[in-house]
Backbone bond lengths (Angstrom), bond angles and torsions (degrees), N, CA, C in turn:
res aa  C-N    CA-C-N  psi(-1)  N-CA   C-N-CA  omega(-1)  CA-C   N-CA-C  phi
1 M - - - 1.457 - - 1.527 109.46 -
2 I 1.313 115.30 154.54 1.461 121.26 173.21 1.525 107.85 -112.35
3 T 1.314 117.32 133.86 1.465 122.64 177.55 1.523 108.61 -115.20
4 I 1.319 116.77 131.15 1.458 121.83 175.16 1.524 107.80 -117.96
5 L 1.305 116.09 117.13 1.462 121.01 -179.80 1.520 110.00 -127.89
6 G 1.322 114.64 166.48 1.457 120.34 179.18 1.513 109.19 164.92
7 P 1.320 117.23 169.25 1.458 120.19 179.81 1.516 111.60 -72.60
8 T 1.320 115.63 167.33 1.454 120.55 177.79 1.528 110.18 -58.24
9 A 1.313 116.52 145.02 1.470 124.69 178.54 1.526 113.82 71.82
10 S 1.343 117.21 17.77 1.464 118.66 179.49 1.527 113.01 -92.90
11 G 1.344 117.70 -6.55 1.462 120.13 177.60 1.517 114.29 88.73
12 K 1.331 117.52 30.50 1.465 121.18 -177.33 1.529 112.82 -64.59
13 T 1.337 116.66 -46.96 1.466 119.26 -172.50 1.529 112.98 -65.14
14 P 1.348 120.13 -48.99 1.472 118.44 176.78 1.527 112.33 -58.34
15 L 1.342 116.03 -34.55 1.467 119.40 179.06 1.524 110.62 -67.32
16 A 1.327 116.89 -44.70 1.462 120.49 179.62 1.525 110.75 -62.23
17 A 1.332 117.00 -40.50 1.461 120.51 179.68 1.527 111.09 -66.12
18 A 1.336 116.38 -43.61 1.464 119.79 178.52 1.527 110.79 -63.26
19 L 1.322 116.21 -37.71 1.469 120.49 177.88 1.524 110.80 -64.85
20 A 1.333 116.37 -44.54 1.470 120.36 179.84 1.526 110.98 -58.32
21 R 1.343 116.08 -40.08 1.468 119.82 179.72 1.527 111.65 -72.17
22 S 1.331 117.09 -22.31 1.468 120.96 -178.29 1.530 112.73 -82.50
23 L 1.334 116.52 -18.81 1.462 119.43 -177.53 1.524 110.16 -78.11
24 P 1.313 117.56 140.65 1.473 120.14 -178.15 1.530 111.54 -67.21
25 V 1.312 115.44 144.60 1.466 120.61 176.02 1.525 107.94 -85.73
26 P 1.325 118.21 120.99 1.471 119.65 -178.93 1.527 111.49 -68.24
27 S 1.320 115.81 155.82 1.471 120.33 -178.33 1.524 111.36 -61.58
28 S 1.346 116.98 -25.79 1.463 120.72 -179.17 1.522 111.95 -76.00
29 A 1.354 116.91 -9.85 1.469 120.61 -178.29 1.522 109.93 -130.24
30 E 1.319 115.56 51.84 1.463 120.56 -173.44 1.526 113.30 -62.58
31 T 1.328 116.35 -25.67 1.471 119.03 -178.54 1.529 112.32 -81.95
32 A 1.337 117.41 -7.62 1.461 120.80 -179.74 1.518 110.36 -70.70
33 S 1.333 116.50 146.76 1.465 120.85 -179.47 1.522 112.34 -82.74
34 C 1.342 117.07 -19.66 1.463 121.17 179.22 1.531 108.48 -157.61
35 G 1.323 115.37 170.32 1.461 119.42 -173.84 1.517 115.34 -84.30
36 G 1.331 117.17 -6.44 1.457 119.69 -179.38 1.515 112.01 -135.00
37 E 1.324 116.29 157.88 1.450 122.51 172.96 1.524 108.43 -131.83
38 I 1.317 116.06 149.31 1.459 121.30 -171.43 1.523 111.13 -99.83
39 I 1.333 115.72 133.31 1.457 122.42 171.34 1.529 106.84 -108.48
40 S 1.306 116.88 118.79 1.461 120.72 -178.22 1.522 111.11 -71.32
41 A 1.318 115.62 140.04 1.471 122.46 173.17 1.520 107.28 -120.71
42 D 1.331 115.19 62.09 1.466 121.60 179.75 1.525 107.63 -130.83
43 S 1.314 117.01 122.43 1.461 121.32 -172.09 1.519 113.36 -71.90
44 R 1.340 118.52 -12.68 1.464 119.79 -177.82 1.520 113.16 -112.14
45 Q 1.320 117.90 -19.48 1.460 119.26 -179.32 1.529 112.62 -74.40
46 V 1.314 116.83 -2.70 1.465 120.22 175.02 1.530 111.26 -69.61
47 Y 1.351 117.44 -19.59 1.468 120.45 -172.66 1.528 112.26 -88.92
48 R 1.321 114.86 132.58 1.458 120.81 177.49 1.527 110.77 -70.36
49 R 1.317 116.11 148.24 1.470 123.87 175.66 1.530 113.10 65.35
50 M 1.299 117.49 5.74 1.471 121.61 170.74 1.533 106.09 -106.31
51 D 1.328 114.78 75.53 1.461 120.49 -167.73 1.532 113.23 -99.07
52 I 1.325 115.47 -53.10 1.471 119.36 -174.77 1.520 110.23 -72.15
53 G 1.329 116.29 -46.53 1.460 119.95 -177.38 1.511 113.91 -64.74
54 T 1.338 117.46 -29.86 1.466 119.99 178.91 1.526 112.00 -90.58
55 G 1.335 116.44 -6.44 1.467 119.62 177.34 1.515 113.59 67.29
56 K 1.338 117.34 41.96 1.469 118.66 -179.00 1.521 112.20 -62.02
57 D 1.319 117.27 -39.53 1.472 120.68 177.39 1.529 110.58 43.86
58 L 1.329 116.29 56.23 1.466 121.09 -173.28 1.526 112.83 -61.56
59 A 1.331 117.01 -23.44 1.473 119.30 177.54 1.521 111.39 -62.59
60 D 1.352 116.78 -25.09 1.466 120.00 -179.45 1.519 112.31 -64.53
61 Y 1.335 117.84 -22.20 1.468 120.10 -179.14 1.527 110.88 -74.70
62 D 1.328 116.55 -24.03 1.472 122.06 172.94 1.535 111.89 47.44
63 G 1.331 116.13 48.17 1.458 120.12 176.37 1.510 115.88 89.71
64 V 1.324 118.06 -7.96 1.469 120.55 178.49 1.534 108.60 -75.72
65 P 1.330 118.68 128.42 1.465 120.60 179.54 1.536 111.30 -61.36
66 Y 1.338 115.12 141.22 1.473 119.91 179.11 1.520 109.49 -132.99
67 H 1.328 115.42 160.49 1.457 122.60 -175.93 1.534 110.12 -133.99
68 L 1.328 115.69 154.72 1.475 124.83 175.64 1.527 112.94 67.15
69 I 1.308 115.21 33.07 1.466 122.48 169.64 1.532 106.62 -122.40
70 D 1.333 116.58 137.31 1.469 121.64 -179.91 1.527 111.71 59.43
71 I 1.321 116.97 52.05 1.471 119.48 -177.80 1.528 112.89 -113.68
72 C 1.344 118.92 -5.01 1.463 119.58 177.20 1.523 110.43 -149.76
73 E 1.324 115.16 167.58 1.452 121.39 -172.46 1.533 112.06 -86.70
74 P 1.335 117.96 145.41 1.465 120.96 172.90 1.529 110.05 -59.25
75 G 1.311 116.06 147.69 1.460 121.37 -178.68 1.508 112.76 96.15
76 T 1.354 116.49 -18.52 1.459 119.85 176.22 1.526 109.19 -87.20
77 K 1.318 116.05 168.37 1.467 121.35 -177.15 1.533 109.01 -116.62
78 Y 1.310 115.55 83.62 1.470 120.56 174.63 1.519 107.95 -65.63
79 N 1.333 117.07 146.43 1.466 118.08 -175.42 1.523 111.85 -139.57
80 L 1.316 114.55 176.84 1.462 121.50 -175.49 1.522 111.47 -63.97
81 F 1.325 117.76 -38.05 1.464 121.37 178.99 1.526 109.99 -59.15
82 Q 1.339 116.63 -46.71 1.458 120.68 179.45 1.528 110.73 -65.38
83 Y 1.348 115.49 -40.35 1.458 119.01 -177.81 1.527 111.02 -62.49
84 Q 1.322 116.53 -42.96 1.461 119.36 -179.92 1.527 111.57 -55.53
85 Q 1.341 115.90 -46.47 1.464 119.50 -178.24 1.528 110.70 -68.17
86 D 1.328 116.39 -43.69 1.465 120.13 -179.79 1.527 111.33 -63.34
87 F 1.336 115.39 -40.34 1.466 119.22 176.79 1.522 110.35 -60.15
88 Y 1.323 116.08 -48.61 1.465 119.90 -174.93 1.530 110.77 -63.33
89 D 1.341 116.22 -38.25 1.472 119.53 177.75 1.530 110.34 -63.70
90 A 1.336 116.78 -44.93 1.464 120.51 179.37 1.526 110.99 -64.96
91 Y 1.323 116.24 -42.68 1.466 121.68 179.65 1.536 110.23 -58.62
92 C 1.327 116.59 -48.82 1.468 120.55 -178.90 1.527 111.07 -64.77
93 N 1.324 116.66 -37.57 1.460 120.88 178.41 1.531 111.35 -61.61
94 I 1.324 115.46 -46.12 1.476 119.96 -179.05 1.521 110.58 -65.48
95 R 1.329 116.44 -45.10 1.468 120.75 -178.79 1.527 111.20 -64.83
96 S 1.339 116.70 -34.96 1.469 119.93 -178.33 1.517 111.80 -64.96
97 R 1.337 116.47 -21.72 1.469 120.92 178.98 1.527 111.95 -97.79
98 G 1.333 116.25 9.48 1.453 121.03 175.14 1.512 114.96 78.69
99 L 1.335 117.34 13.29 1.460 121.71 -177.89 1.520 110.83 -101.55
100 E 1.330 115.86 167.94 1.469 121.68 -177.02 1.526 110.39 -99.29
101 P 1.335 118.46 119.91 1.467 120.19 174.42 1.528 110.34 -72.95
102 I 1.332 115.95 136.84 1.465 121.90 175.19 1.525 107.17 -121.16
103 L 1.309 116.76 109.62 1.458 121.71 177.89 1.520 108.04 -83.47
104 C 1.328 117.10 126.87 1.468 119.64 -173.67 1.520 110.14 -140.69
105 G 1.333 116.29 126.42 1.455 119.26 176.14 1.510 112.68 167.43
106 G 1.329 113.76 -175.51 1.460 119.16 -176.28 1.511 114.42 -122.57
107 T 1.349 118.24 5.28 1.455 120.64 178.06 1.522 108.28 -87.23
108 G 1.326 115.23 94.92 1.455 121.16 -172.50 1.511 113.87 -57.93
109 L 1.330 117.47 -38.49 1.463 120.53 -178.99 1.525 110.67 -62.97
110 Y 1.338 117.02 -42.39 1.460 120.44 179.20 1.529 110.57 -63.70
111 I 1.329 115.68 -44.08 1.463 120.03 -179.76 1.521 110.93 -61.74
112 E 1.320 116.19 -48.92 1.462 120.32 -177.28 1.523 111.10 -64.78
113 A 1.335 116.69 -37.76 1.463 120.47 -178.17 1.525 111.92 -61.68
114 V 1.338 117.30 -42.29 1.464 118.67 -177.28 1.525 111.64 -80.62
115 L 1.318 117.53 -31.91 1.459 118.97 178.73 1.523 111.48 -70.43
116 K 1.326 116.26 -35.96 1.469 120.41 -179.77 1.529 112.74 -90.06
117 G 1.337 116.87 -16.13 1.449 118.95 -176.21 1.515 112.20 70.84
118 Y 1.345 116.56 48.75 1.466 120.49 178.27 1.526 110.31 -50.43
119 Q 1.319 116.86 139.93 1.457 122.17 177.54 1.526 108.21 -97.14
120 L 1.330 115.68 110.35 1.461 121.44 -173.73 1.518 110.81 -124.95
121 S 1.329 115.48 157.34 1.461 121.56 175.64 1.519 108.79 -124.44
122 P 1.351 118.36 146.39 1.462 120.29 177.66 1.513 110.70 -69.78
123 V 1.327 116.22 142.77 1.466 120.75 -179.15 1.529 108.72 -126.74
124 P 1.347 118.11 116.90 1.467 120.48 178.82 1.522 111.68 -74.08
125 Q 1.329 116.71 163.64 1.457 120.85 175.88 1.527 110.27 -70.58
126 N 1.319 114.87 144.56 1.467 122.29 178.06 1.529 107.14 -119.55
127 Q 1.344 116.17 91.99 1.460 119.82 -173.92 1.513 112.27 -63.61
128 A 1.332 117.15 -36.14 1.460 120.24 179.60 1.526 110.81 -62.10
129 L 1.315 116.35 -42.62 1.468 120.69 178.27 1.520 109.97 -66.18
130 R 1.329 117.50 -41.23 1.464 120.93 179.36 1.530 110.91 -62.01
131 D 1.320 116.03 -41.76 1.466 119.65 178.31 1.521 110.70 -63.08
132 E 1.322 115.99 -38.44 1.471 121.09 -179.21 1.525 111.43 -66.51
133 L 1.318 116.38 -35.64 1.465 120.64 -175.66 1.529 113.09 -88.17
134 E 1.324 116.59 -14.93 1.455 119.92 -177.73 1.528 110.82 -59.03
135 G 1.322 116.12 133.21 1.459 120.72 178.87 1.512 114.44 95.82
136 R 1.328 117.21 -12.15 1.471 119.00 177.88 1.526 109.98 -76.19
137 S 1.320 115.29 150.90 1.466 119.87 -178.96 1.522 110.22 -73.27
138 L 1.335 116.18 161.15 1.459 120.38 178.02 1.525 110.94 -61.49
139 A 1.323 117.22 -37.12 1.470 120.41 178.75 1.526 110.84 -63.58
140 E 1.329 117.06 -42.06 1.471 120.63 178.83 1.528 110.66 -64.41
141 L 1.333 116.12 -42.51 1.462 120.14 179.99 1.533 110.86 -65.08
142 A 1.332 116.31 -41.77 1.468 120.21 179.64 1.523 110.68 -62.54
143 D 1.326 117.05 -39.96 1.461 120.84 179.39 1.528 110.55 -65.16
144 L 1.340 116.61 -42.79 1.462 120.49 178.02 1.523 110.72 -63.45
145 L 1.326 116.73 -39.94 1.463 120.46 179.37 1.524 110.93 -63.44
146 R 1.335 116.30 -41.43 1.474 119.40 178.03 1.528 110.85 -60.54
147 Q 1.327 116.40 -42.34 1.471 120.08 179.24 1.530 110.91 -61.73
148 L 1.340 116.78 -43.45 1.460 120.55 -179.97 1.517 111.20 -65.82
149 K 1.337 116.00 -42.55 1.466 119.32 -178.95 1.524 111.42 -65.47
150 S 1.324 116.98 -31.95 1.465 119.34 177.74 1.527 110.49 -66.82
151 R 1.340 116.80 -28.68 1.466 121.26 179.35 1.523 112.14 -82.22
152 T 1.343 116.63 -32.02 1.462 119.07 -178.81 1.532 112.20 -92.15
153 G 1.340 116.37 -9.33 1.457 119.63 -179.53 1.512 113.76 82.59
154 S 1.346 116.90 12.41 1.464 120.43 177.94 1.519 110.12 -81.08
155 S 1.347 114.83 170.34 1.448 119.49 -179.77 1.514 109.94 -115.50
156 M 1.332 116.82 156.83 1.467 121.91 -179.94 1.523 111.18 -94.58
157 H 1.364 117.88 22.16 1.475 117.86 -174.66 1.525 112.14 -69.89
158 N 1.344 118.28 -18.71 1.468 119.78 178.89 1.526 109.24 -85.44
159 V 1.320 116.85 89.38 1.473 121.00 -174.44 1.513 112.54 -66.29
160 T 1.353 117.89 -19.09 1.463 118.55 178.31 1.524 111.51 -68.02
161 D 1.333 117.66 -14.88 1.460 120.41 175.44 1.520 111.59 -59.19
162 V 1.322 116.90 -28.93 1.465 119.89 -173.43 1.525 111.80 -124.56
163 D 1.340 117.63 32.14 1.466 118.08 177.11 1.522 111.70 -93.31
164 S 1.346 117.39 -1.15 1.463 121.73 171.90 1.524 107.76 -158.97
165 C 1.330 116.49 158.76 1.468 120.24 179.13 1.528 110.64 -61.84
166 Q 1.320 116.74 -38.99 1.462 120.43 -177.49 1.524 111.14 -63.49
167 R 1.312 116.50 -43.31 1.460 119.95 179.80 1.534 110.44 -69.98
168 A 1.332 117.14 -37.39 1.458 120.00 178.98 1.526 110.90 -63.99
169 I 1.332 116.04 -40.31 1.468 119.74 178.18 1.523 110.67 -63.80
170 R 1.332 117.56 -41.14 1.463 120.06 177.61 1.528 110.68 -63.32
171 A 1.330 117.17 -40.56 1.466 120.01 178.57 1.527 111.10 -64.18
172 I 1.332 116.30 -40.02 1.471 120.66 177.01 1.526 110.00 -63.72
173 E 1.321 115.68 -40.40 1.462 121.51 178.11 1.527 110.53 -58.72
174 I 1.324 116.25 -44.23 1.468 121.41 -179.86 1.518 110.88 -65.06
175 E 1.336 116.74 -47.74 1.461 120.06 -178.03 1.525 111.32 -65.33
176 T 1.334 116.71 -38.68 1.462 120.40 178.41 1.524 110.45 -63.61
177 Y 1.319 116.41 -43.37 1.467 120.77 179.50 1.532 110.40 -62.76
178 N 1.323 116.14 -45.25 1.464 119.28 -178.77 1.522 111.56 -63.99
179 L 1.331 116.25 -31.71 1.465 120.55 179.11 1.530 110.87 -71.33
180 E 1.344 115.27 -39.27 1.463 120.01 -174.70 1.526 113.41 -90.48
181 H 1.325 117.38 -22.64 1.468 120.93 -176.32 1.526 110.55 -132.53
182 P 1.321 117.92 68.17 1.467 118.42 178.25 1.527 110.38 -62.00
183 L 1.335 115.76 121.32 1.462 121.67 -177.81 1.528 109.49 -120.45
184 P 1.319 116.78 151.58 1.465 117.74 172.53 1.515 109.14 -64.31
185 P 1.324 118.99 127.68 1.461 120.35 -176.41 1.512 112.03 -68.82
186 R 1.335 115.60 153.20 1.454 121.16 174.32 1.526 108.65 -67.67
187 Q 1.299 116.81 140.26 1.457 121.03 -178.05 1.527 110.17 -101.22
188 L 1.316 116.95 111.61 1.459 121.94 170.69 1.519 107.10 -126.94
189 P 1.311 118.28 137.25 1.467 119.93 -173.41 1.524 112.43 -73.30
190 A 1.327 115.05 153.65 1.461 120.40 168.43 1.528 107.85 -67.00
191 I 1.321 116.40 148.76 1.469 120.88 -177.56 1.526 109.08 -112.78
192 P 1.330 118.00 115.54 1.468 119.31 176.75 1.524 110.47 -65.33
193 S 1.323 116.01 137.64 1.458 119.44 -176.29 1.515 111.72 -153.26
194 V 1.316 115.55 143.29 1.467 121.72 165.02 1.523 106.53 -81.96
195 I 1.321 117.36 124.54 1.462 120.89 -175.26 1.527 109.86 -107.23
196 I 1.323 115.26 122.42 1.458 122.83 177.87 1.525 108.28 -108.49
197 G 1.317 116.91 125.67 1.457 121.31 175.68 1.524 110.22 -106.06
198 V 1.320 116.84 132.75 1.472 120.77 178.08 1.526 107.42 -92.44
199 H 1.314 115.68 111.45 1.470 120.93 -178.22 1.524 109.95 -93.72
200 I 1.317 115.03 125.83 1.463 119.84 178.06 1.521 108.77 -126.99
201 D 1.320 116.08 133.25 1.457 121.67 179.27 1.531 110.31 -54.47
202 R 1.325 116.08 140.28 1.468 120.99 -174.46 1.522 111.82 -56.82
203 E 1.319 118.09 -44.36 1.457 120.05 -177.44 1.526 111.30 -69.27
204 L 1.327 117.10 -39.59 1.463 120.44 176.54 1.526 110.18 -64.58
205 R 1.327 115.95 -40.58 1.464 119.91 177.33 1.523 111.22 -59.34
206 R 1.315 116.61 -43.60 1.463 121.05 179.26 1.530 110.75 -62.40
207 Q 1.326 116.56 -42.35 1.468 120.20 179.17 1.526 111.04 -62.44
208 K 1.334 116.07 -43.62 1.461 120.01 -178.24 1.528 111.36 -68.22
209 I 1.333 116.81 -37.84 1.466 120.20 177.97 1.526 110.01 -62.46
210 S 1.324 117.06 -47.40 1.468 120.80 -178.52 1.524 111.08 -63.32
211 K 1.327 116.83 -42.71 1.466 120.97 179.18 1.524 110.86 -64.73
212 R 1.326 116.01 -41.12 1.462 119.88 -177.92 1.527 111.32 -69.81
213 L 1.328 116.97 -35.92 1.468 119.91 178.37 1.524 110.10 -61.60
214 K 1.319 116.73 -46.30 1.463 119.90 179.06 1.529 110.69 -61.08
215 A 1.337 115.91 -42.35 1.466 119.94 -179.54 1.525 111.18 -62.67
216 R 1.305 117.20 -41.42 1.469 120.49 -178.10 1.521 111.67 -68.52
217 L 1.316 116.30 -35.84 1.465 119.05 175.39 1.527 109.87 -66.15
218 D 1.335 116.58 -40.56 1.463 120.70 178.10 1.531 111.60 -66.08
219 E 1.347 116.55 -29.82 1.464 121.36 -177.29 1.529 112.80 -79.73
220 G 1.343 116.94 -8.83 1.462 118.10 175.87 1.510 115.83 114.25
221 M 1.332 117.89 25.46 1.462 119.63 -178.53 1.532 112.09 -62.69
222 I 1.332 116.51 -35.72 1.467 119.62 178.64 1.528 109.92 -66.23
223 D 1.325 117.77 -43.02 1.459 121.13 177.84 1.527 110.82 -63.88
224 E 1.319 117.18 -34.16 1.465 120.63 177.50 1.533 110.14 -61.05
225 V 1.329 116.24 -46.21 1.464 120.47 179.46 1.529 110.52 -65.72
226 K 1.334 117.14 -42.59 1.468 120.01 177.79 1.531 110.66 -59.41
227 G 1.320 116.45 -40.71 1.457 120.45 179.73 1.519 111.99 -63.18
228 L 1.328 116.59 -40.11 1.459 120.58 178.96 1.523 110.95 -66.45
229 L 1.328 115.93 -40.63 1.469 119.88 176.67 1.525 110.32 -65.02
230 D 1.323 117.40 -39.40 1.463 121.54 179.16 1.530 111.86 -65.03
231 E 1.329 117.00 -25.93 1.467 120.70 176.09 1.521 112.17 -68.93
232 G 1.341 115.71 -16.17 1.452 119.49 -177.19 1.513 113.63 106.26
233 I 1.330 116.54 4.19 1.465 119.33 176.22 1.523 108.39 -71.62
234 K 1.319 117.09 131.37 1.458 121.34 -175.90 1.528 111.00 -69.09
235 A 1.325 115.63 146.12 1.465 120.27 179.60 1.520 111.22 -58.45
236 E 1.348 116.93 -39.47 1.463 118.86 -178.83 1.527 111.95 -67.76
237 D 1.343 116.41 -27.45 1.462 118.72 176.35 1.523 111.32 -71.39
238 L 1.328 117.45 -37.91 1.460 119.91 175.79 1.521 110.73 -68.49
239 T 1.325 116.17 -41.10 1.465 120.39 178.47 1.523 111.05 -58.87
240 Y 1.319 117.03 -33.22 1.472 122.72 179.68 1.523 111.70 -55.20
241 Y 1.341 116.74 -33.62 1.460 120.04 -176.58 1.524 113.20 -74.89
242 G 1.321 117.62 -9.61 1.454 121.22 171.48 1.521 115.33 75.99
243 L 1.321 114.15 178.32 1.470 123.84 176.08 1.522 111.98 43.69
244 E 1.335 118.41 -121.29 1.464 121.06 -173.44 1.521 112.08 -53.36
245 Y 1.314 117.65 -42.21 1.462 120.63 -175.20 1.530 111.51 -73.08
246 K 1.287 117.06 -31.58 1.475 119.88 176.80 1.527 110.77 -68.30
247 Y 1.324 116.38 -52.65 1.463 119.81 -172.44 1.531 112.28 -76.24
248 V 1.327 117.74 -37.78 1.456 119.14 178.61 1.530 110.02 -69.50
249 T 1.335 117.70 -37.52 1.465 119.98 175.17 1.521 110.77 -61.70
250 D 1.327 117.01 -41.68 1.478 120.24 177.41 1.525 111.01 -62.02
251 Y 1.330 116.50 -34.74 1.461 119.71 177.23 1.527 110.77 -70.32
252 V 1.324 116.44 -48.11 1.465 120.91 -177.19 1.525 111.21 -62.47
253 T 1.330 117.40 -35.06 1.469 120.64 -178.82 1.521 112.93 -88.59
254 G 1.349 116.86 3.02 1.455 120.68 173.02 1.507 116.11 89.02
255 T 1.335 117.04 6.51 1.470 119.99 179.86 1.528 111.59 -74.89
256 L 1.339 115.91 -33.63 1.464 121.62 -179.01 1.528 109.48 -124.66
257 S 1.330 116.14 149.80 1.461 120.17 169.28 1.523 108.23 -77.18
258 Y 1.336 116.33 168.23 1.468 119.40 179.72 1.530 110.63 -60.35
259 D 1.318 116.71 -46.24 1.471 119.82 -178.44 1.521 111.29 -63.45
260 E 1.340 116.53 -40.23 1.476 119.73 177.97 1.524 110.35 -64.37
261 M 1.326 116.05 -43.59 1.463 120.32 178.32 1.520 110.77 -59.05
262 Y 1.328 116.23 -49.10 1.462 120.74 -176.70 1.534 110.65 -61.38
263 R 1.332 115.66 -48.48 1.469 119.90 -176.69 1.531 111.12 -64.15
264 Q 1.329 116.91 -46.81 1.462 120.27 -177.12 1.528 111.47 -68.61
265 L 1.330 116.82 -37.76 1.460 120.12 179.04 1.523 111.14 -66.93
266 E 1.311 117.06 -42.27 1.463 120.26 178.84 1.524 110.60 -59.52
267 I 1.326 116.75 -45.42 1.466 120.98 177.89 1.532 110.53 -61.34
268 A 1.339 116.28 -43.89 1.460 120.67 -177.44 1.530 111.96 -63.25
269 I 1.334 116.98 -37.94 1.470 119.35 179.75 1.526 110.33 -69.33
270 H 1.337 117.09 -39.19 1.466 119.66 175.72 1.526 110.22 -60.93
271 Q 1.315 116.97 -42.46 1.464 120.89 179.46 1.521 110.80 -65.78
272 F 1.334 115.93 -38.50 1.457 120.52 178.53 1.532 110.84 -61.68
273 A 1.333 116.96 -44.41 1.470 120.54 179.33 1.525 110.61 -61.50
274 K 1.322 115.81 -38.10 1.466 119.75 177.97 1.527 110.47 -64.69
275 R 1.350 117.31 -40.85 1.463 120.58 178.81 1.527 110.87 -66.17
276 Q 1.335 116.31 -36.31 1.465 118.76 176.30 1.519 111.02 -58.94
277 M 1.329 116.78 -46.84 1.459 119.95 179.98 1.523 111.03 -64.58
278 T 1.323 117.56 -37.14 1.469 120.85 176.61 1.526 109.84 -60.21
279 W 1.331 116.69 -41.47 1.463 119.87 179.37 1.528 110.80 -64.58
280 F 1.335 116.24 -45.22 1.467 119.37 -177.45 1.534 110.59 -64.24
281 R 1.322 117.08 -38.84 1.467 119.50 176.44 1.523 109.75 -65.32
282 G 1.331 116.06 -35.95 1.460 119.85 175.87 1.519 111.81 -64.02
283 M 1.328 117.20 -37.00 1.465 120.32 176.09 1.525 110.53 -59.02
284 E 1.322 116.19 -40.75 1.465 119.32 178.36 1.527 110.72 -62.87
285 R 1.320 116.78 -40.57 1.466 119.90 177.77 1.524 111.10 -66.93
286 R 1.345 116.51 -26.89 1.462 119.73 179.75 1.522 112.48 -89.50
287 G 1.333 117.25 12.21 1.453 120.49 169.60 1.516 116.78 107.92
288 F 1.334 118.47 -2.03 1.462 120.63 177.68 1.528 110.35 -81.16
289 T 1.322 116.58 141.73 1.457 121.75 172.32 1.526 108.27 -98.85
290 I 1.328 116.66 117.39 1.462 121.40 178.37 1.523 108.33 -111.70
291 H 1.318 116.45 123.46 1.467 121.97 178.22 1.535 107.03 -91.62
292 W 1.320 116.77 107.46 1.464 120.72 -175.90 1.522 110.96 -87.20
293 I 1.339 115.30 133.91 1.461 120.40 175.15 1.529 109.06 -125.40
294 D 1.313 115.18 151.10 1.460 122.35 -174.36 1.534 110.69 -73.92
295 A 1.327 115.63 125.53 1.473 120.50 -179.17 1.523 112.73 -63.61
296 T 1.345 117.75 -22.28 1.466 120.42 -175.33 1.530 113.25 -87.00
297 L 1.329 117.66 -4.34 1.461 119.57 176.18 1.524 110.12 -65.94
298 T 1.309 116.50 156.25 1.464 119.10 174.51 1.522 109.05 -64.71
299 M 1.321 116.24 158.20 1.462 119.82 -178.71 1.525 111.01 -60.31
300 D 1.318 117.51 -40.96 1.468 120.73 179.91 1.529 111.22 -59.60
301 K 1.338 116.33 -42.36 1.463 119.58 -179.31 1.526 111.22 -68.45
302 K 1.333 116.34 -38.24 1.464 118.77 177.39 1.524 110.91 -62.62
303 I 1.325 116.07 -46.51 1.461 120.18 -179.30 1.522 110.59 -62.37
304 S 1.324 116.64 -42.43 1.467 120.71 179.43 1.526 110.75 -59.70
305 K 1.336 116.52 -44.47 1.470 120.13 179.50 1.531 111.24 -63.23
306 I 1.353 116.07 -44.10 1.467 119.61 -178.52 1.535 110.65 -62.96
307 L 1.330 116.84 -44.06 1.462 120.23 -178.80 1.521 111.67 -63.36
308 K 1.326 116.65 -36.31 1.482 119.44 177.78 1.510 110.16 -66.51
309 I 1.318 117.06 -42.60 1.474 120.90 178.77 1.524 109.96 -64.25
310 W 1.315 116.79 -43.90 1.462 122.32 -176.12 1.533 111.29 -66.21
311 Q 1.329 115.43 -41.07 1.454 118.85 -177.50 1.525 112.75 -74.58
């Protein structure tokens, strides 16, 4: 498999699509339009009708088949356990037709989980525990999570566990369940992959993020959030998805002014891109080899470099 990762606004999706079209179509798959198909590694693009805020940019696929986009309803809580299984099903489907899977996205935890074959167990909601934890500060929840992880032997390297009270409570729920109900983990194999990282200069990345944020607001991101709220999706459920959905929901519900929303969201996306790069560098420290290529190269040069590495 080939994996293409990088921070937001680095141009991963057009690159993955161009790569898929560059791969030869095997004789066993003569009806295929290209030699590769893309498996998304984005934790929010799984949701239907959350298009602008998640940056699906489906036109970038330009006819290349893709998987794990628009597979569940907004308001639900898709998770890593589900993603692992869905990824593996898509991977096996693509391979069974003689084509090359291309994993593409910026959710480092999802990428690492499928490449390493993390052993995970499903964890149901514990309403009694949620009621007990409701109202506690993020600092209190983070401290409780650290105590639980020290007992279960888990690590606190996933900082998104504690970037909101809701996520911290879910992490506590998982650790509590694992402590009280030790289960044999599901067995899914690690997937060997050539990993390509798209490197973009920090200042250029910042410029592209700011430009893209303005474009998405102009394209109707606020109306998208209003539409989801009008469907009956709770504001706190949209806020759970973070970034665009958190800040635009706060604006639509009157918590923030437009200028406050814009300024805070822009800062949050820059911080998110920085955290993505921190995760990818951490992957390298944890034993992954990432072949970094310059985002500013022409598409032909990028594809040529990737094919040489892959071959």
